[in-house]
MDTraj code that builds the backbone (N, CA, C; nanometers):
import mdtraj as md
import numpy as np

residues = "SER LEU LEU LEU TYR LEU ALA SER ARG PRO GLY GLN THR ALA THR LYS GLU GLN VAL ALA GLU ASP LEU TRP PRO ASP LEU ASP ALA GLU GLN SER ALA ASN SER PHE HIS GLN THR VAL TYR PHE LEU ARG ARG GLU ILE THR PRO GLU VAL ASP ALA SER ARG GLY PHE ALA GLU VAL ILE PRO VAL GLU GLY GLU ILE VAL TYR LEU ASP PRO GLU LEU VAL HIS ILE ASP SER VAL ALA PHE VAL ARG GLN ALA ARG ALA LEU ALA SER LYS PRO GLY ALA SER ALA THR ALA MET ASN LEU LEU ALA SER TYR ARG GLY THR PHE ALA PRO GLU PHE VAL TYR GLU ASP TRP ALA SER THR TRP ARG LEU HIS SER HIS ARG VAL PHE LEU GLU LEU THR GLU VAL THR ALA ASP MET THR SER ALA GLU GLY ARG PRO ALA ASP SER VAL ALA ILE LEU THR HIS ALA LEU GLY VAL ASP PRO ASP ALA ILE ASP LEU LEU PRO ARG LEU VAL ARG GLY LEU ALA ALA THR GLY ALA GLN ALA SER ALA ARG SER ALA PHE ALA LEU TYR ALA GLU ARG TYR ARG MET ASP PHE ASP LEU GLU PRO PRO ARG PHE GLU GLU VAL LEU ASP ALA THR GLU HIS ARG PRO ARG ARG LEU SER ARG".split()
xyz = np.array([
    [1.5050, -0.1046, -1.1367],
    [1.4092, -0.2564, -1.1536],
    [1.3874, -0.3376, -1.0576],
    [1.5569, -0.3812, -1.1101],
    [1.6212, -0.4922, -0.9535],
    [1.5991, -0.4745, -0.8599],
    [1.6165, -0.4005, -0.7881],
    [1.5564, -0.3623, -0.6443],
    [1.4211, -0.3343, -0.6054],
    [1.3567, -0.2972, -0.6788],
    [1.2093, -0.2744, -0.6707],
    [1.1267, -0.4331, -0.7272],
    [1.1743, -0.4904, -0.8233],
    [1.1252, -0.6365, -0.8610],
    [1.1854, -0.7061, -0.7126],
    [1.2556, -0.7220, -0.6436],
    [1.2816, -0.8153, -0.5568],
    [1.1702, -0.7494, -0.4339],
    [1.1668, -0.5843, -0.4478],
    [1.1448, -0.6007, -0.2753],
    [0.9430, -0.6386, -0.3412],
    [0.9040, -0.6436, -0.4743],
    [0.8110, -0.6878, -0.4616],
    [0.7443, -0.8413, -0.4864],
    [0.8736, -0.8888, -0.4422],
    [0.8550, -1.0493, -0.4437],
    [0.7863, -1.1186, -0.3560],
    [0.7617, -1.2470, -0.3265],
    [0.7547, -1.2753, -0.1836],
    [0.9115, -1.3397, -0.1093],
    [0.9013, -1.2417, -0.0178],
    [1.0071, -1.3045, 0.0801],
    [1.1355, -1.2236, -0.0041],
    [1.0899, -1.1632, -0.0694],
    [1.2089, -1.0454, -0.1551],
    [1.2989, -1.1393, -0.1911],
    [1.2250, -1.2659, -0.2556],
    [1.3232, -1.3628, -0.3354],
    [1.2921, -1.4030, -0.4425],
    [1.3776, -1.4213, -0.5704],
    [1.3968, -1.4626, -0.6748],
    [1.5023, -1.5423, -0.7400],
    [1.4357, -1.5952, -0.8575],
    [1.5533, -1.7216, -0.9137],
    [1.5649, -1.6278, -1.0676],
    [1.7404, -1.6686, -1.0815],
    [1.8373, -1.5717, -1.1928],
    [1.6766, -1.6010, -1.2938],
    [1.6334, -1.6752, -1.3322],
    [1.5712, -1.6804, -1.4459],
    [1.4327, -1.6169, -1.4589],
    [1.3781, -1.6122, -1.3091],
    [1.2646, -1.5304, -1.2493],
    [1.3076, -1.3529, -1.3015],
    [1.3964, -1.3510, -1.2874],
    [1.4527, -1.2154, -1.2824],
    [1.4548, -1.1996, -1.4687],
    [1.5564, -1.2886, -1.5282],
    [1.6059, -1.2510, -1.6681],
    [1.4144, -1.2525, -1.7270],
    [1.3438, -1.3683, -1.7093],
    [1.2233, -1.3499, -1.7934],
    [1.1624, -1.2305, -1.7652],
    [1.1548, -1.1535, -1.6532],
    [1.0564, -1.0358, -1.6302],
    [1.0948, -0.8899, -1.6220],
    [1.2221, -0.8838, -1.6031],
    [1.3449, -0.7671, -1.6585],
    [1.3824, -0.7647, -1.7954],
    [1.4784, -0.8580, -1.8137],
    [1.4733, -0.8612, -1.9786],
    [1.4627, -1.0036, -2.0782],
    [1.3035, -1.0077, -2.0989],
    [1.2415, -1.1015, -2.1657],
    [1.2733, -1.0935, -2.2892],
    [1.3378, -0.9988, -2.3883],
    [1.4015, -0.9452, -2.5257],
    [1.5209, -1.0519, -2.4973],
    [1.5740, -1.0318, -2.4277],
    [1.7453, -1.0566, -2.4525],
    [1.7378, -1.2857, -2.4928],
    [1.8657, -1.2920, -2.4943],
    [1.9378, -1.4606, -2.4610],
    [1.9616, -1.4992, -2.3581],
    [1.9651, -1.6151, -2.3138],
    [2.0613, -1.6702, -2.1975],
    [2.1197, -1.5878, -2.1429],
    [2.2774, -1.5627, -2.2408],
    [2.3629, -1.5084, -2.2607],
    [2.4017, -1.4069, -2.2310],
    [2.2789, -1.3232, -2.3166],
    [2.2452, -1.1803, -2.2936],
    [2.1908, -1.1660, -2.1542],
    [2.1326, -1.2305, -2.0822],
    [2.0396, -1.1832, -1.9715],
    [2.1214, -1.2092, -1.8621],
    [2.2427, -1.3042, -1.8175],
    [2.3159, -1.3288, -1.7271],
    [2.4019, -1.2979, -1.7333],
    [2.4363, -1.1695, -1.8862],
    [2.5191, -1.0489, -1.8619],
    [2.4975, -0.9776, -1.7811],
    [2.3705, -0.9588, -1.8610],
    [2.2620, -0.8206, -1.7329],
    [2.2456, -0.8486, -1.6247],
    [2.2220, -0.9663, -1.5860],
    [2.2249, -0.9905, -1.3964],
    [2.2902, -0.9072, -1.3722],
    [2.4288, -0.9780, -1.3374],
    [2.5806, -1.0034, -1.3218],
    [2.6288, -0.8400, -1.2875],
    [2.6142, -0.7360, -1.4555],
    [2.6050, -0.6350, -1.4401],
    [2.5170, -0.5536, -1.3785],
    [2.4196, -0.5600, -1.3420],
    [2.3403, -0.4838, -1.2600],
    [2.3036, -0.5576, -1.0895],
    [2.3949, -0.6680, -1.0627],
    [2.3543, -0.6426, -0.9662],
    [2.4820, -0.5960, -0.8764],
    [2.5752, -0.5681, -0.9356],
    [2.7226, -0.5502, -0.9195],
    [2.7315, -0.3729, -0.8981],
    [2.6465, -0.3359, -1.0087],
    [2.6272, -0.2128, -0.9864],
    [2.5516, -0.1530, -0.8825],
    [2.4278, -0.1983, -0.8974],
    [2.3306, -0.1996, -0.7659],
    [2.3791, -0.1854, -0.6117],
    [2.4656, -0.3093, -0.5982],
    [2.5351, -0.3040, -0.4886],
    [2.6296, -0.1886, -0.4535],
    [2.6248, -0.1371, -0.5135],
    [2.7970, -0.0054, -0.5590],
    [2.7316, 0.1067, -0.5300],
    [2.5948, 0.1016, -0.5881],
    [2.5093, 0.2625, -0.5454],
    [2.4244, 0.2532, -0.4129],
    [2.3376, 0.1269, -0.3635],
    [2.3712, 0.0834, -0.2432],
    [2.4579, 0.0841, -0.1130],
    [2.5492, 0.0512, -0.1143],
    [2.6231, 0.0477, -0.0620],
    [2.7701, 0.0993, -0.1028],
    [2.8041, 0.2464, -0.0801],
    [2.8926, 0.2529, -0.1615],
    [3.0492, 0.2482, -0.0301],
    [3.0520, 0.2377, 0.0940],
    [3.1727, 0.1897, 0.1696],
    [3.1897, 0.0453, 0.1527],
    [3.3333, 0.0190, 0.0397],
    [3.3603, -0.1072, 0.0415],
    [3.5101, -0.0850, 0.1286],
    [3.4780, -0.2744, 0.2338],
    [3.5022, -0.3301, 0.3071],
    [3.6516, -0.3425, 0.2354],
    [3.7727, -0.3272, 0.2845],
    [3.9293, -0.4296, 0.1559],
    [3.8656, -0.5962, 0.1326],
    [3.8534, -0.6115, 0.2573],
    [3.8588, -0.7636, 0.2671],
    [3.7848, -0.8295, 0.2863],
    [3.5992, -0.7453, 0.2368],
    [3.4959, -0.8726, 0.1824],
    [3.4286, -0.7844, 0.0675],
    [3.4655, -0.6439, 0.0215],
    [3.4446, -0.5987, -0.0985],
    [3.3085, -0.5477, -0.0504],
    [3.2219, -0.5500, -0.1641],
    [3.0799, -0.5419, -0.1598],
    [2.9604, -0.5500, 0.0298],
    [2.9295, -0.5219, 0.0436],
    [2.8333, -0.5747, 0.1323],
    [2.7525, -0.6375, 0.0761],
    [2.6707, -0.7910, 0.1146],
    [2.5991, -0.8345, 0.0711],
    [2.4495, -0.7836, 0.1012],
    [2.4233, -0.6867, 0.0048],
    [2.2957, -0.6476, 0.0215],
    [2.2046, -0.7018, -0.0728],
    [2.2372, -0.7442, -0.1647],
    [2.1689, -0.7868, -0.2616],
    [2.2729, -0.9452, -0.2665],
    [2.2170, -1.0596, -0.1943],
    [2.3073, -1.1994, -0.1687],
    [2.2448, -1.2849, -0.2934],
    [2.3244, -1.3278, -0.3740],
    [2.3287, -1.4301, -0.4758],
    [2.3683, -1.5621, -0.4345],
    [2.2909, -1.6624, -0.4433],
    [2.3089, -1.7798, -0.3926],
    [2.3119, -1.9127, -0.4966],
    [2.3965, -1.9245, -0.5628],
    [2.3432, -2.0173, -0.6328],
    [2.2371, -1.9808, -0.7599],
    [2.1750, -2.0304, -0.8036],
    [2.0267, -1.9592, -0.8679],
    [1.9162, -1.8584, -0.7731],
    [1.9539, -1.8114, -0.6864],
    [1.8641, -1.7321, -0.5719],
    [1.9168, -1.6510, -0.5589],
    [1.8732, -1.4752, -0.6074],
    [1.9043, -1.3412, -0.5679],
    [1.8115, -1.3456, -0.4538],
    [1.8205, -1.2521, -0.3304],
    [1.7692, -1.1815, -0.2661],
    [1.7718, -1.0433, -0.2351],
    [1.6994, -0.9518, -0.1548],
    [1.7037, -0.9074, -0.0740],
    [1.7449, -0.9381, 0.0686],
    [1.8652, -0.8891, 0.1340],
    [1.8929, -0.9624, 0.3110],
    [1.8177, -0.8622, 0.3694],
    [1.7067, -0.8985, 0.4513],
    [1.6378, -0.8541, 0.5305],
    [1.6844, -0.7821, 0.6603],
    [1.7919, -0.8325, 0.6941],
    [1.9178, -0.7499, 0.8026],
    [1.9557, -0.5672, 0.7810],
    [1.9681, -0.5952, 0.5986],
    [2.0632, -0.4653, 0.5552],
    [1.9540, -0.3798, 0.4856],
    [1.8236, -0.4790, 0.4869],
    [1.7118, -0.3787, 0.3338],
    [1.6440, -0.2850, 0.4566],
    [1.5716, -0.2235, 0.4629],
    [1.4185, -0.1839, 0.4898],
    [1.2939, -0.1318, 0.3709],
    [1.2097, -0.2042, 0.3366],
    [1.1104, -0.1797, 0.2212],
    [1.0109, -0.1521, 0.3572],
    [0.9422, 0.0088, 0.3017],
    [0.8381, 0.0975, 0.3328],
    [0.7227, -0.0200, 0.3380],
    [0.7054, -0.0541, 0.1682],
    [0.5472, -0.1171, 0.1761],
    [0.5313, -0.2380, 0.2479],
    [0.6791, -0.3318, 0.2456],
    [0.6954, -0.4908, 0.3002],
    [0.6061, -0.4499, 0.4659],
    [0.7091, -0.3485, 0.5294],
    [0.7220, -0.3368, 0.6618],
    [0.5433, -0.2840, 0.6727],
    [0.4911, -0.1792, 0.5791],
    [0.3128, -0.1713, 0.6295],
    [0.2742, -0.2488, 0.6354],
    [0.2453, -0.3258, 0.5038],
    [0.1646, -0.5048, 0.5128],
    [0.2022, -0.5685, 0.6526],
    [0.2909, -0.5567, 0.7187],
    [0.3036, -0.6572, 0.8151],
    [0.2623, -0.6404, 0.9245],
    [0.2710, -0.4747, 0.9427],
    [0.2543, -0.3773, 1.0733],
    [0.0709, -0.3824, 1.0799],
    [0.0389, -0.3293, 0.9642],
    [-0.1081, -0.3352, 0.9223],
    [-0.1940, -0.4704, 0.9876],
    [-0.1556, -0.5920, 0.9438],
    [-0.1990, -0.7092, 0.9750],
    [-0.1492, -0.7774, 1.0998],
    [-0.0775, -0.7182, 1.1616],
    [-0.0244, -0.7725, 1.3494],
    [-0.1428, -0.6616, 1.4235],
    [-0.1937, -0.5547, 1.3172],
    [-0.2963, -0.4718, 1.3862],
    [-0.4266, -0.5360, 1.4088],
    [-0.4082, -0.6199, 1.3372],
    [-0.5679, -0.7098, 1.2912],
    [-0.6127, -0.7966, 1.4254],
    [-0.5109, -0.8519, 1.4719],
    [-0.5779, -0.8794, 1.6365],
    [-0.5232, -0.8096, 1.7145],
    [-0.5359, -0.6865, 1.7400],
    [-0.4850, -0.5957, 1.8512],
    [-0.6151, -0.4831, 1.8499],
    [-0.7674, -0.5293, 1.9264],
    [-0.8814, -0.4041, 1.9753],
    [-0.7800, -0.3116, 2.0390],
    [-0.8486, -0.2105, 2.0249],
    [-0.7686, -0.0729, 2.0936],
    [-0.6834, -0.0262, 2.0521],
    [-0.6517, -0.0902, 1.9091],
    [-0.5105, -0.0248, 1.8510],
    [-0.5378, 0.1082, 1.8054],
    [-0.6252, 0.2214, 1.7826],
    [-0.6430, 0.2571, 1.6570],
    [-0.5775, 0.3956, 1.6439],
    [-0.5167, 0.4160, 1.7577],
    [-0.3989, 0.4996, 1.7744],
    [-0.2841, 0.4905, 1.6734],
    [-0.2068, 0.3667, 1.7504],
    [-0.0968, 0.2971, 1.6247],
    [-0.1229, 0.2973, 1.5057],
    [-0.2540, 0.2536, 1.4659],
    [-0.3031, 0.2130, 1.3490],
    [-0.2921, 0.3884, 1.2304],
    [-0.3538, 0.4726, 1.3308],
    [-0.3501, 0.6063, 1.2681],
    [-0.2130, 0.6435, 1.2363],
    [-0.1364, 0.6303, 1.3258],
    [0.0322, 0.6593, 1.2753],
    [0.0687, 0.5911, 1.1556],
    [0.0506, 0.4707, 1.1804],
    [0.0750, 0.4194, 1.0738],
    [-0.0156, 0.4334, 0.8999],
    [-0.1067, 0.4482, 0.9543],
    [-0.1588, 0.4953, 0.8486],
    [-0.1276, 0.6782, 0.7736],
    [-0.0757, 0.7173, 0.8892],
    [-0.0291, 0.8421, 0.8089],
    [0.0712, 0.8497, 0.6971],
    [0.1798, 0.6891, 0.7339],
    [0.3352, 0.7424, 0.6398],
    [0.2831, 0.6515, 0.5314],
    [0.1732, 0.6076, 0.5110],
    [0.1381, 0.5837, 0.3652],
    [0.0758, 0.6540, 0.2708],
    [0.1607, 0.6752, 0.1537],
    [0.1518, 0.8369, 0.0698],
    [0.1678, 0.8035, -0.0776],
    [0.1457, 0.6848, -0.0541],
    [0.1253, 0.6484, -0.1830],
    [0.1204, 0.4665, -0.2598],
    [0.0913, 0.4338, -0.3913],
    [0.0862, 0.2734, -0.4116],
    [0.2439, 0.2877, -0.4758],
    [0.2876, 0.1268, -0.4484],
    [0.4401, 0.1354, -0.4660],
    [0.4634, 0.1268, -0.5878],
    [0.5765, 0.1778, -0.6243],
    [0.6809, 0.1863, -0.7368],
    [0.5707, 0.2338, -0.8525],
    [0.5145, 0.3594, -0.8286],
    [0.3779, 0.4028, -0.9498],
    [0.4680, 0.4244, -1.0522],
    [0.5997, 0.4474, -1.0783],
    [0.7350, 0.4609, -1.2200],
    [0.7283, 0.3382, -1.2797],
    [0.6631, 0.2306, -1.2316],
    [0.6443, 0.0677, -1.3314],
    [0.5070, 0.0224, -1.3497],
    [0.4193, 0.1648, -1.3261],
    [0.2386, 0.1328, -1.3152],
    [0.2463, -0.0380, -1.4432],
    [0.3230, -0.0115, -1.5302],
    [0.2367, -0.0896, -1.6362],
    [0.3844, -0.2176, -1.6485],
    [0.4437, -0.2205, -1.5669],
    [0.5168, -0.3286, -1.5643],
    [0.4256, -0.4462, -1.4263],
    [0.3593, -0.5903, -1.5060],
    [0.3385, -0.6808, -1.4131],
    [0.4105, -0.6933, -1.3518],
    [0.4941, -0.7250, -1.3366],
    [0.5818, -0.7641, -1.2006],
    [0.5452, -0.6631, -1.0963],
    [0.5235, -0.5434, -1.0888],
    [0.5136, -0.4493, -0.9989],
    [0.3422, -0.4180, -0.9505],
    [0.2228, -0.4796, -1.0596],
    [0.1270, -0.4522, -1.0307],
    [0.0750, -0.5583, -0.9244],
    [0.1320, -0.6567, -0.8803],
    [0.0696, -0.7744, -0.7574],
    [0.1060, -0.7117, -0.6463],
    [0.1992, -0.7257, -0.6199],
    [0.2364, -0.6477, -0.4870],
    [0.1581, -0.5066, -0.4324],
    [0.1762, -0.3989, -0.5628],
    [0.0901, -0.2481, -0.5687],
    [-0.0241, -0.2924, -0.5048],
    [-0.1315, -0.3604, -0.5720],
    [-0.2326, -0.3755, -0.5535],
    [-0.2762, -0.4259, -0.4263],
    [-0.2364, -0.5564, -0.3854],
    [-0.2123, -0.5827, -0.2635],
    [-0.1493, -0.5270, -0.1353],
    [-0.0880, -0.4587, -0.1158],
    [-0.0460, -0.3448, -0.0583],
    [-0.1167, -0.2114, -0.0166],
    [-0.1624, -0.1773, -0.1449],
    [-0.2831, -0.0608, -0.1642],
    [-0.3945, -0.1033, -0.1014],
    [-0.4734, -0.2751, -0.1303],
    [-0.5776, -0.2864, -0.0725],
    [-0.5862, -0.3158, 0.0640],
    [-0.4259, -0.3534, 0.1603],
    [-0.4284, -0.3301, 0.2861],
    [-0.4620, -0.2191, 0.3428],
    [-0.3739, -0.1144, 0.2463],
    [-0.3867, -0.0062, 0.3548],
    [-0.5584, 0.0672, 0.3542],
    [-0.6363, 0.0708, 0.2207],
    [-0.7530, 0.1084, 0.2089],
    [-0.8344, 0.0043, 0.3270],
    [-0.8246, -0.1270, 0.3558],
    [-0.9166, -0.2153, 0.4295],
    [-0.8668, -0.1158, 0.5791],
    [-0.7195, -0.1310, 0.5722],
    [-0.6876, -0.0487, 0.7631],
    [-0.7414, 0.0559, 0.7842],
    [-0.7475, 0.1556, 0.7107],
    [-0.8296, 0.2577, 0.6670],
    [-1.0406, 0.2371, 0.7102],
    [-1.0609, 0.1735, 0.6722],
    [-1.1917, 0.1595, 0.6927],
    [-1.2309, 0.0973, 0.8378],
    [-1.1335, -0.0181, 0.8665],
    [-1.1441, -0.0798, 1.0052],
    [-1.0862, 0.0880, 1.1214],
    [-0.9854, 0.1399, 1.1111],
    [-0.9888, 0.2472, 1.1666],
    [-1.0387, 0.3730, 1.1582],
    [-1.1199, 0.3604, 1.0601],
    [-1.2713, 0.5137, 1.0549],
    [-1.3814, 0.5005, 1.1812],
    [-1.4025, 0.3430, 1.1623],
    [-1.5109, 0.2742, 1.2143],
    [-1.5076, 0.2460, 1.3879],
    [-1.3777, 0.2388, 1.3621],
    [-1.3016, 0.2415, 1.5308],
    [-1.2650, 0.3618, 1.5822],
    [-1.2470, 0.4345, 1.5429],
    [-1.2690, 0.5783, 1.5941],
    [-1.3841, 0.6202, 1.5924],
    [-1.4569, 0.5903, 1.5193],
    [-1.6158, 0.6337, 1.5304],
    [-1.6561, 0.6059, 1.6272],
    [-1.6618, 0.4615, 1.6803],
    [-1.7278, 0.3367, 1.7432],
    [-1.6455, 0.4248, 1.8624],
    [-1.5480, 0.4670, 1.9012],
    [-1.4948, 0.5234, 2.0229],
    [-1.5573, 0.6810, 2.0350],
    [-1.6112, 0.7084, 1.9413],
    [-1.6475, 0.8347, 2.0243],
    [-1.5956, 0.9446, 1.9817],
    [-1.4756, 0.9197, 1.8649],
    [-1.3389, 1.0032, 1.7505],
    [-1.3660, 1.0592, 1.6477],
    [-1.5177, 1.1401, 1.6374],
    [-1.5559, 1.1087, 1.4728],
    [-1.4133, 1.2440, 1.3921],
    [-1.3690, 1.2954, 1.4512],
    [-1.3201, 1.4245, 1.3445],
    [-1.1791, 1.3372, 1.3882],
    [-1.1046, 1.2287, 1.4188],
    [-0.9907, 1.0852, 1.3923],
    [-1.0690, 1.0257, 1.2677],
    [-1.2171, 0.9362, 1.2775],
    [-1.2337, 0.9181, 1.1670],
    [-1.1957, 1.0302, 1.0090],
    [-1.2693, 1.1103, 1.0726],
    [-1.2533, 1.2191, 0.9528],
    [-1.1073, 1.2482, 0.8666],
    [-1.0394, 1.2587, 0.9700],
    [-0.9029, 1.3093, 0.9495],
    [-0.8331, 1.1527, 0.8602],
    [-0.8440, 1.0456, 0.9313],
    [-0.8084, 0.9109, 0.8375],
    [-0.8576, 0.8977, 0.7425],
    [-0.9556, 0.9241, 0.6741],
    [-1.0642, 0.9151, 0.5644],
    [-0.9915, 1.0234, 0.4737],
    [-0.9779, 1.1738, 0.5160],
    [-0.9157, 1.2490, 0.4152],
    [-0.7558, 1.2132, 0.3569],
    [-0.6834, 1.1866, 0.4670],
    [-0.5665, 1.1113, 0.4175],
    [-0.5942, 1.0490, 0.3230],
    [-0.6891, 0.8635, 0.3531],
    [-0.6683, 0.7884, 0.2205],
    [-0.7271, 0.8596, 0.1307],
    [-0.8363, 0.9600, 0.1047],
    [-0.8687, 0.9969, -0.0522],
    [-0.7818, 1.0837, -0.0682],
    [-0.6974, 1.1831, -0.0235],
    [-0.5981, 1.2303, -0.0879],
    [-0.5286, 1.1469, -0.1510],
    [-0.4693, 1.0314, -0.0725],
    [-0.3938, 0.9151, -0.1154],
    [-0.4327, 0.8463, -0.3036],
    [-0.5804, 0.8380, -0.2780],
    [-0.6842, 0.7569, -0.3886],
    [-0.7893, 0.8046, -0.4394],
    [-0.7960, 0.9473, -0.4642],
    [-0.9477, 0.9573, -0.4854],
    [-1.0667, 0.8870, -0.5530],
    [-0.9860, 0.7877, -0.5937],
    [-1.0968, 0.6690, -0.6387],
    [-1.2035, 0.6339, -0.5444],
    [-1.1266, 0.6339, -0.4286],
    [-1.1696, 0.5265, -0.3160],
    [-1.3097, 0.5519, -0.2993],
    [-1.3817, 0.5964, -0.3412],
    [-1.5169, 0.6180, -0.3547],
    [-1.6225, 0.5560, -0.2700],
    [-1.5579, 0.4438, -0.1422],
    [-1.6047, 0.3545, -0.1023],
    [-1.6170, 0.3836, 0.0397],
    [-1.5108, 0.4975, 0.0232],
    [-1.4786, 0.5476, 0.1748],
    [-1.5932, 0.6692, 0.2053],
    [-1.6394, 0.6980, 0.0362],
    [-1.7205, 0.8654, 0.1141],
    [-1.8319, 0.8802, 0.1957],
    [-1.9005, 0.7556, 0.1774],
    [-2.0320, 0.7293, 0.3146],
    [-1.9267, 0.7109, 0.4328],
    [-1.8564, 0.7084, 0.5008],
    [-1.7600, 0.7021, 0.5737],
    [-1.7725, 0.8450, 0.6224],
    [-1.6920, 0.8756, 0.5316],
    [-1.6541, 1.0579, 0.5261],
    [-1.8250, 1.1277, 0.5927],
    [-1.9143, 1.0774, 0.5349],
    [-1.9846, 1.1673, 0.5209],
    [-2.0827, 1.1843, 0.6623],
    [-2.0817, 1.0457, 0.7110],
    [-2.0951, 1.0041, 0.8426],
    [-2.0346, 1.0955, 0.9239],
    [-1.8911, 1.0720, 0.9193],
    [-1.8054, 1.0888, 1.0456],
    [-1.8315, 1.3018, 1.0040],
    [-1.8292, 1.3117, 0.9373],
    [-1.7969, 1.5075, 0.9028],
    [-1.9537, 1.5528, 0.9638],
    [-2.0511, 1.4764, 0.9407],
    [-2.1746, 1.5453, 1.0470],
    [-2.2046, 1.4920, 1.1710],
    [-2.1525, 1.3752, 1.2579],
    [-2.1035, 1.3749, 1.4107],
    [-2.0628, 1.4611, 1.4230],
    [-1.9705, 1.5477, 1.3677],
    [-1.8345, 1.6532, 1.4263],
    [-1.9503, 1.7670, 1.3739],
    [-2.0552, 1.7847, 1.3367],
    [-2.1184, 1.8736, 1.3225],
    [-2.1521, 1.9703, 1.1984],
    [-1.9974, 1.9408, 1.1059],
    [-1.9803, 1.9964, 1.0018],
    [-2.0442, 1.9547, 0.9017],
    [-2.1945, 2.0210, 0.8907],
    [-2.3187, 1.9509, 0.8312],
    [-2.3073, 1.9832, 0.6995],
    [-2.2600, 2.1163, 0.6268],
    [-2.2062, 2.1976, 0.5007],
    [-2.1228, 2.0858, 0.4679],
    [-1.9636, 2.0427, 0.5217],
    [-1.9492, 1.9838, 0.4618],
    [-1.9395, 1.8249, 0.4237],
    [-2.0132, 1.7646, 0.5252],
    [-2.0805, 1.6261, 0.4865],
    [-2.1742, 1.6808, 0.3963],
    [-2.2462, 1.7601, 0.3918],
    [-2.3122, 1.7523, 0.1811],
    [-2.2615, 1.8184, 0.0915],
    [-2.1516, 1.7896, 0.1529],
    [-2.0246, 1.8613, 0.0066],
    [-1.9763, 1.7172, -0.0240],
    [-1.9855, 1.6614, 0.0648],
    [-1.9171, 1.4739, 0.0738],
    [-2.0223, 1.4256, 0.0018],
    [-2.1403, 1.4203, 0.0146],
    [-2.2225, 1.3568, -0.0215],
    [-2.2565, 1.3784, -0.1631],
    [-2.2951, 1.5179, -0.2217],
    [-2.2572, 1.5323, -0.3180],
    [-2.2024, 1.4548, -0.4540],
    [-2.0491, 1.4433, -0.3993],
    [-1.8875, 1.3961, -0.5079],
    [-1.9493, 1.2630, -0.4464],
    [-1.9994, 1.1872, -0.3351],
    [-2.0175, 1.0652, -0.2989],
    [-2.1598, 1.0318, -0.4566],
    [-2.2416, 1.1377, -0.4396],
    [-2.3782, 1.1192, -0.5703],
    [-2.2867, 1.0961, -0.7263],
    [-2.2323, 1.1948, -0.7372],
    [-2.1902, 1.2419, -0.8313],
    [-2.1590, 1.1075, -0.9033],
    [-1.9670, 1.0354, -0.8183],
    [-1.9507, 0.9371, -0.8426],
    [-2.0211, 0.7928, -0.8560],
    [-2.0826, 0.8579, -0.7534],
    [-2.2091, 0.6838, -0.7837],
    [-2.2653, 0.7139, -0.9573],
    [-2.3094, 0.7910, -1.0000],
    [-2.4008, 0.7560, -1.1007],
    [-2.3308, 0.7645, -1.2105],
    [-2.2157, 0.8412, -1.2102],
    [-2.0691, 0.7817, -1.3427],
    [-2.0325, 0.5972, -1.3160],
    [-1.9884, 0.5820, -1.2094],
    [-1.9857, 0.4535, -1.1704],
    [-2.0768, 0.3412, -1.2534],
    [-2.1816, 0.3842, -1.1501],
    [-2.2939, 0.2675, -1.1572],
    [-2.3824, 0.2750, -1.2541],
    [-2.4172, 0.3987, -1.3100],
    [-2.5471, 0.4675, -1.3829],
    [-2.6821, 0.4333, -1.3028],
    [-2.6653, 0.4695, -1.1566],
    [-2.7991, 0.4454, -1.0951],
    [-2.7793, 0.5861, -1.0046],
    [-2.9177, 0.5794, -0.9422],
    [-2.9014, 0.6797, -0.8590],
    [-2.8094, 0.6395, -0.6789],
    [-2.8012, 0.7747, -0.6607],
    [-2.7409, 0.6690, -0.5394],
    [-2.8123, 0.7251, -0.4568],
    [-2.7756, 0.6252, -0.2750],
    [-2.9251, 0.6087, -0.1651],
    [-2.9183, 0.8294, -0.1252],
    [-2.9748, 0.7954, -0.0617],
    [-2.9863, 0.9792, -0.0525],
    [-2.9034, 1.0121, 0.0943],
    [-2.9239, 1.1278, 0.1233],
    [-2.7719, 1.1689, 0.1998],
    [-2.8622, 1.0894, 0.3598],
    [-2.9890, 1.1025, 0.3683],
    [-3.0495, 1.0496, 0.5345],
    [-3.0224, 0.8871, 0.5037],
    [-3.0478, 0.8515, 0.3635],
    [-2.9988, 0.6620, 0.4011],
    [-2.8578, 0.6569, 0.4095],
    [-2.7406, 0.7554, 0.3846],
    [-2.6209, 0.7656, 0.4116],
    [-2.5797, 0.7523, 0.5596],
    [-2.6310, 0.8438, 0.5562],
    [-2.6179, 0.9071, 0.7966],
    [-2.6966, 0.7983, 0.8634],
    [-2.7945, 0.6773, 0.7961],
    [-2.8321, 0.5977, 0.8665],
    [-2.7666, 0.4551, 0.8174],
    [-2.7040, 0.4886, 0.7072],
    [-2.6505, 0.3642, 0.7083],
    [-2.5769, 0.2478, 0.8145],
    [-2.5869, 0.0917, 0.8523],
    [-2.5116, 0.0103, 0.9300],
    [-2.4067, -0.0710, 0.8994],
    [-2.3804, -0.0407, 0.7882],
    [-2.2726, -0.1097, 0.7265],
    [-2.1009, -0.0932, 0.7336],
    [-2.1332, 0.0087, 0.8421],
    [-1.9856, 0.0810, 0.9047],
    [-1.9839, 0.0220, 0.9900],
    [-1.9923, -0.0571, 1.0854],
    [-1.9781, -0.1257, 1.1988],
    [-1.8291, -0.1547, 1.1763],
    [-1.7756, -0.1489, 1.3217],
    [-1.6246, -0.1807, 1.3327],
    [-1.6318, -0.3329, 1.3120],
    [-1.5019, -0.3350, 1.2174],
    [-1.4970, -0.4664, 1.1582],
    [-1.3270, -0.4936, 1.1690],
    [-1.2693, -0.6475, 1.2113],
    [-1.1246, -0.6683, 1.1851],
    [-1.0869, -0.6689, 1.1007],
    [-0.9399, -0.6476, 1.0362],
    [-0.8704, -0.6457, 0.8871],
    [-0.8817, -0.7753, 0.8822],
    [-0.8885, -0.8143, 0.7459],
    [-0.8992, -0.9866, 0.7113],
    [-0.7560, -0.9704, 0.6788],
    [-0.7449, -1.1087, 0.7144],
    [-0.5620, -1.1468, 0.6978],
    [-0.5408, -1.2384, 0.5604],
])
top = md.Topology()
chain = top.add_chain()
for i, resn in enumerate(residues, 1):
    res = top.add_residue(resn, chain, resSeq=i)
    for name in ("N", "CA", "C"):
        top.add_atom(name, md.element.get_by_symbol(name[0]), res)
traj = md.Trajectory(xyz[None], top)
């Protein structure tokens, strides 16, 4: 909990008070302080089993006064690196190949085992939104470059990660149609139409309207 809590924080930093309030809200000050110090000790031991006799445990999780953080030189956080790289790609036209590799590295939302913890939800939603935005941008980019099969691969991966991302389905329909896979395109459209009716209680656009849509023009990732 503490490791993922710090990973979800801006700059991977928090105060002891913030940690206590979010991880041990039912404990008094003395109990939460004791839990904090024990947790830091055991977490350091788990992360860094090798002990330097002169230094003790490596300062993977330094505690300086009231501040605790993850040392960025010693700890790599996949979701933080993903968001940073995705934002960097926003200013790099023609980076579809790099973006495809980055998207393929995304396998699911942050800390799913803590789905009901408020402290995890903000970072989970933010990092996943960045993933979906980069998916849209890269799918549009590869489609505009005349590579509809790559667009289909990108969208199929994203829908495998997040089956509820129905806004991606019209792009998938167009991509499949552009590759000549008309039966698959109509199958994807049928799924889109079903979800559209279920979510909005409205009739969806017709198949031909989805194919002719213009909202899929390439765009840059928002900052």
